[in-house]
C-alpha positions as CSV (number, residue, x, y, z in Angstrom):
1,X,-14.8,-6.1,-10.2
2,X,-15.1,-2.5,-11.2
3,X,-13.1,-1.0,-13.9
4,X,-10.9,0.9,-11.7
5,X,-10.1,-2.1,-9.5
6,X,-9.2,-4.1,-12.7
7,X,-6.8,-1.8,-14.2
8,X,-3.1,-2.4,-13.5
9,X,-1.6,0.3,-11.2
10,X,1.9,1.5,-10.3
11,X,2.2,0.9,-6.7
12,X,5.1,1.5,-4.4
13,X,5.3,-0.3,-1.1
14,X,7.6,1.4,1.6
15,X,8.7,-1.0,4.4
16,X,9.1,-4.6,3.5
17,X,8.8,-6.2,6.9
18,X,6.7,-9.3,7.6
19,X,3.5,-7.0,7.0
20,X,4.7,-5.0,4.2
21,X,6.3,-8.0,2.3
22,X,3.0,-9.9,2.3
23,X,1.1,-6.7,1.2
24,X,3.5,-6.1,-1.6
25,X,3.2,-9.8,-2.9
26,X,-0.6,-9.5,-2.5
27,X,-0.6,-6.5,-4.7
28,X,1.8,-8.2,-7.2
29,X,-0.3,-11.3,-7.3
30,X,-3.4,-9.0,-8.2
31,X,-1.5,-7.8,-11.3
32,X,-0.2,-4.5,-10.2
33,X,3.3,-3.4,-11.1
34,X,4.8,-3.0,-7.7
35,X,7.9,-1.5,-6.5
36,X,9.3,-2.3,-3.0
37,X,11.6,-0.2,-0.7
38,X,13.1,-0.9,2.3
39,X,16.1,0.2,4.7
40,X,17.0,-3.4,4.4
41,X,18.6,-4.1,0.9
42,X,18.2,-7.8,1.5
43,X,14.4,-7.3,1.8
44,X,14.4,-5.5,-1.4
45,X,16.7,-8.0,-2.9
46,X,14.4,-10.9,-1.9
47,X,11.2,-8.9,-3.4
48,X,13.2,-8.5,-6.7
49,X,14.0,-12.0,-6.7
50,X,10.3,-12.9,-6.2
51,X,9.3,-10.8,-9.4
52,X,8.8,-7.3,-8.2
53,X,10.9,-4.1,-8.8
54,X,13.3,-2.4,-6.0
55,X,14.2,1.1,-5.3
56,X,16.7,2.4,-2.8
57,X,14.8,5.4,-1.4
58,X,11.0,6.4,-0.9
59,X,11.5,9.1,-3.5
60,X,12.6,6.5,-6.1
61,X,10.0,4.2,-5.2
62,X,7.3,6.7,-5.4
63,X,8.2,8.4,-8.8
64,X,5.4,7.6,-11.2
65,X,3.4,5.8,-8.7
66,X,-0.3,5.9,-8.9
67,X,-0.3,4.6,-5.1
68,X,2.3,4.6,-2.4
69,X,1.6,2.2,0.7
70,X,3.6,2.9,3.8
71,X,4.0,0.0,6.2
72,X,6.4,1.1,8.9
73,X,6.2,1.0,12.6
74,X,5.2,4.6,13.8
75,X,4.3,8.2,13.1
76,X,8.0,9.3,13.0
77,X,8.8,6.7,10.4
78,X,5.8,7.7,8.3
79,X,6.8,11.4,8.4
80,X,10.3,10.5,7.4
81,X,9.3,8.5,4.5
82,X,7.0,11.4,3.4
83,X,9.0,14.6,4.2
84,X,12.5,13.5,5.0
85,X,15.5,13.3,2.8
86,X,14.6,11.4,-0.2
87,X,11.0,11.4,0.8
88,X,8.0,10.1,-1.2
89,X,6.2,13.5,-1.3
90,X,9.1,14.8,-3.7
91,X,8.2,12.6,-6.3
92,X,4.7,11.5,-5.9
93,X,2.5,12.8,-8.9
94,X,-0.1,15.1,-8.4
95,X,-3.4,13.3,-7.7
96,X,-1.6,10.1,-6.4
97,X,-2.5,8.6,-3.0
98,X,-0.4,7.8,0.0
99,X,-1.8,4.9,2.0
100,X,-0.4,5.1,5.6
101,X,-0.7,2.1,7.4
102,X,1.3,2.7,10.8
103,X,-0.6,2.8,14.0
104,X,-0.1,6.6,15.4
105,X,-2.1,9.2,17.3
106,X,-5.0,10.6,15.4
107,X,-3.7,14.2,15.6
108,X,-0.6,13.2,13.8
109,X,-2.4,11.4,11.1
110,X,-4.7,14.6,10.7
111,X,-1.6,16.7,10.6
112,X,0.4,14.6,8.0
113,X,-2.7,14.3,6.0
114,X,-3.0,18.0,6.0
115,X,0.8,18.7,5.0
116,X,0.5,16.4,2.1
117,X,-2.8,17.2,0.8
118,X,-1.6,20.7,0.6
119,X,0.9,19.7,-2.0
120,X,-1.8,18.2,-4.2
121,X,-1.6,14.6,-3.3
122,X,-4.0,12.5,-1.5
123,X,-3.8,10.8,2.0
124,X,-5.6,7.9,3.2
125,X,-5.3,7.1,7.0
126,X,-5.3,3.3,6.8
127,X,-4.2,1.3,9.7
128,X,-4.2,-2.5,9.4
129,X,-4.8,-5.5,11.4
130,X,-4.4,-9.4,10.8
131,X,-0.9,-10.4,11.0
132,X,1.8,-11.3,8.7
133,X,-0.2,-14.5,7.1
134,X,-3.2,-12.7,6.1
135,X,-1.0,-9.8,4.9
136,X,0.4,-12.5,2.6
137,X,-3.0,-13.9,1.6
138,X,-4.4,-10.4,0.9
139,X,-7.0,-10.7,3.8
140,X,-6.2,-8.0,6.1
141,X,-8.6,-5.9,7.9
142,X,-8.1,-2.3,6.9
143,X,-9.6,0.7,9.2
144,X,-9.6,3.5,6.8
145,X,-10.7,7.3,6.7
146,X,-10.0,10.0,4.3
147,X,-11.6,11.9,1.3
148,X,-13.8,10.4,-1.2
149,X,-11.1,11.1,-3.8
150,X,-8.5,9.3,-1.7
151,X,-10.7,6.3,-1.3
152,X,-11.3,6.2,-5.2
153,X,-7.8,6.5,-6.0
154,X,-6.7,3.8,-3.3
155,X,-9.5,1.3,-4.3
156,X,-7.5,-1.2,-6.3
157,X,-4.7,-1.4,-3.6
158,X,-7.3,-1.7,-0.9
159,X,-9.2,-4.6,-3.0
160,X,-6.0,-6.6,-3.1
161,X,-4.8,-6.3,0.4
162,X,-8.1,-6.4,2.3
163,X,-10.7,-9.2,3.1
164,X,-12.5,-6.4,5.2
165,X,-12.3,-2.8,4.6
166,X,-14.0,-0.5,7.1
167,X,-14.7,3.1,5.7
168,X,-14.8,5.1,8.9
169,X,-14.8,8.8,7.8
170,X,-14.1,11.4,5.3
171,X,-10.9,12.8,7.0
172,X,-7.7,11.3,8.4
173,X,-7.6,10.4,12.1
174,X,-10.7,8.4,12.3
175,X,-9.0,5.2,11.0
176,X,-6.2,5.9,13.5
177,X,-8.7,6.5,16.5
178,X,-10.4,3.0,15.6
179,X,-7.0,1.1,15.6
180,X,-6.2,2.8,19.0
181,X,-9.3,1.3,20.5
182,X,-8.3,-2.0,19.0
183,X,-4.9,-1.9,20.4
184,X,-6.2,-0.9,23.9
185,X,-8.2,-4.0,24.0
186,X,-5.5,-6.2,22.3
187,X,-2.8,-5.2,24.8
188,X,-5.0,-5.5,27.7
189,X,-6.1,-8.9,26.5
190,X,-2.6,-10.0,26.0
191,X,-1.3,-8.9,29.5
192,X,-4.5,-10.6,31.0
193,X,-3.8,-13.9,29.2
194,X,-0.1,-13.8,30.3
195,X,-1.1,-13.1,33.9
196,X,-3.8,-15.9,34.0
197,X,-1.4,-18.3,32.5
198,X,1.6,-17.6,34.8
199,X,-0.8,-17.8,37.7
200,X,-2.2,-21.2,36.5
201,X,1.4,-22.5,36.6
202,X,1.8,-21.0,40.1
203,X,-1.2,-23.1,41.0
204,X,0.5,-26.3,39.7
205,X,-2.1,-26.9,37.0
206,X,-1.2,-28.4,33.5
207,X,-1.2,-25.4,31.6
208,X,-1.8,-27.1,28.2
209,X,-5.1,-28.3,29.9
210,X,-5.6,-24.8,31.1
211,X,-5.6,-23.5,27.4
212,X,-7.8,-26.4,26.3
213,X,-10.4,-25.6,28.8
214,X,-10.2,-21.7,28.6
215,X,-10.4,-21.7,24.7
216,X,-13.8,-23.6,25.1
217,X,-15.0,-21.3,28.0
218,X,-16.3,-17.8,28.5
219,X,-12.9,-16.5,29.6
220,X,-11.4,-16.9,26.2
221,X,-10.3,-14.1,24.0
222,X,-8.8,-14.0,20.5
223,X,-5.4,-12.7,22.1
224,X,-5.4,-15.6,24.7
225,X,-5.9,-18.2,21.8
226,X,-3.6,-16.8,19.5
227,X,-0.7,-15.9,21.8
228,X,-0.7,-18.6,24.6
229,X,0.5,-21.3,22.5
230,X,3.8,-19.4,22.1
231,X,3.9,-19.8,26.0
232,X,3.1,-23.4,25.8
233,X,5.8,-23.8,23.1
234,X,8.5,-21.8,24.9
235,X,8.9,-19.9,21.5
236,X,9.2,-16.1,21.9
237,X,10.2,-15.6,18.2
238,X,8.7,-12.2,17.7
239,X,5.6,-12.4,15.7
240,X,4.4,-8.9,17.2
241,X,7.1,-7.6,19.8
242,X,6.7,-6.3,23.2
243,X,7.8,-2.9,22.1
244,X,4.8,-2.4,19.9
245,X,2.5,-2.5,22.9
246,X,5.0,-0.2,24.7
247,X,4.4,2.3,21.9
248,X,0.8,1.7,21.2
249,X,-0.6,1.7,25.0
250,X,1.8,4.8,25.5
251,X,-0.3,6.4,22.8
252,X,-3.3,5.6,24.3
253,X,-2.1,7.1,27.8
254,X,-1.3,10.4,25.8
255,X,-4.7,10.2,24.2
256,X,-6.4,9.9,27.4
257,X,-4.7,12.3,29.3
258,X,-5.4,14.9,26.5
259,X,-9.0,14.0,26.7
260,X,-9.2,14.1,30.6
261,X,-10.4,10.4,30.3
262,X,-9.3,7.7,32.8
263,X,-7.7,4.4,31.3
264,X,-6.5,2.5,34.5
265,X,-6.8,-1.0,33.1
266,X,-4.7,-0.2,29.9
267,X,-2.3,1.8,32.2
268,X,-1.6,-1.4,34.1
269,X,-1.1,-3.4,31.1
270,X,1.5,-0.6,29.8
271,X,3.6,-1.1,33.0
272,X,3.7,-4.8,32.3
273,X,5.0,-4.5,28.8
274,X,7.3,-1.8,30.1
275,X,8.7,-4.2,32.8
276,X,9.0,-6.9,30.3
277,X,10.9,-4.7,27.7
278,X,13.1,-3.3,30.5
279,X,14.1,-7.0,31.4
280,X,15.5,-7.3,27.9
281,X,12.6,-8.7,26.1
282,X,11.3,-5.8,24.2
283,X,12.2,-7.3,20.7
284,X,10.8,-10.7,21.6
285,X,7.3,-11.6,21.0
286,X,4.5,-9.8,23.1
287,X,3.6,-13.2,25.0
288,X,6.9,-12.5,26.7
289,X,4.8,-10.8,29.4
290,X,3.9,-14.3,30.7
291,X,7.7,-14.9,31.1
292,X,8.1,-11.8,33.1
293,X,5.4,-12.8,35.4
294,X,7.2,-16.3,35.9
295,X,10.6,-14.3,36.6
296,X,8.9,-12.3,39.2
297,X,7.1,-15.2,40.8
298,X,9.5,-18.0,40.4
299,X,7.2,-20.0,38.2
300,X,8.6,-22.3,35.7
301,X,7.3,-22.1,32.2
302,X,8.0,-24.5,29.2
303,X,11.4,-23.5,27.6
304,X,12.8,-22.2,30.9
305,X,16.3,-23.4,31.8
């Protein structure tokens, strides 16, 4: 461990949802002084009870922080955290670094970085992957890009939060672009897995046996293996919500249209997520796409009344 990573840092984590809370606890476990901030007072109170510090606004959390970690849903929330009322950019010390973990259009990441860096602060474009459990274990995959100075300043936090850190470029936007390629595949794989499982049920197959066979066969994917147990159990408690892929596959369409690049497979997947959200399941687990197929075709899945 280098001297820079062994030193105790003052770190603000803004966004204490399932991912952000785990990241905050990993940072605290690594010995850093961590302040949590969230729109939910209950989430902040929970973090304080667990030994962290709490703040009511991003500006309050970021005051005197060496590192600010933003763990929110999208670009609009990221921008509000930075430059909105009581935003972190007001109080971040010069030379401190803002680590942006939200999935967003690369062009927006570049714009936010340019705007913050003009004030004498650093910006690291660092989308995350791995889920809430890996966040709590400090074992995320982080897809990061930014200046060498941003990486150097952020290193203590990155070391505490990530099992795999990919350094993907010297400017913001590259990390975001890599994450969008991942999300294209993830969304398509969930939609395809849901289609396959509902189709198997339509054929009268034992879908638990289908799961067993496919996870041992060439048709398997990480998303099939991870998401289809939710279908088997009839449990659509959101680990990752349908609306996440409505957003992310929508960004893919925007990027592709701008680049004049055809993405028909991800476009079809987006329509299935949109249909699922329109049916009232937008906040449910993204495996709910299988429920949409079942509703449209009259198939009965576990948990159906």
